[in-house]
N, C-alpha and C positions, 0 to 999 in steps of 0.2 A: 312260154319261155322258161318258167321254173322247171317244167318237166324235162326239158332238154339238158339243163344243168345236172339234174339228178341222173339222167341216163349217161351223161358223159362221165360223171363220177363213178358210177357203177362199172362202166366198161373199162375205165382206167384201173380200178381195183381188180377187175377180172383179169386184165392183161398182166398186171403185176403178179397175181396169183399164178397165172400160166407160166410166166417167166421163172418165178421161184420154183415151181414144180419141175420145169424143164431142167433147171440147174441141179435140182436134187437128183433127177434121173441120170444126168450126165455124171454127177459125182459118184453115184452108185456104180455106174458103168466103169468109170475110171478105177474105182476101188477094186472091182472084180478083175479088171485088166491087170492092176498092180499085183494082186494075189497070184494070178496065173503066171505073170512074169517072174515073180519071186520063186514060185514052185519050179518053173522050168530051170531057173538058175541053180536052184538047189539040186535038181536032178542031174544037171550037167557036171557038178563038182564031183 
């Protein structure tokens, strides 16, 4: 029984880490997207 609780805790922490990592990747993607958008706007002016 004790083992299961530990496994549960580990997998939750792992899931949280995955989610945080995903958010970081998305943030980087959006940052790059913003840069490209701004560059295009500057080029159009």
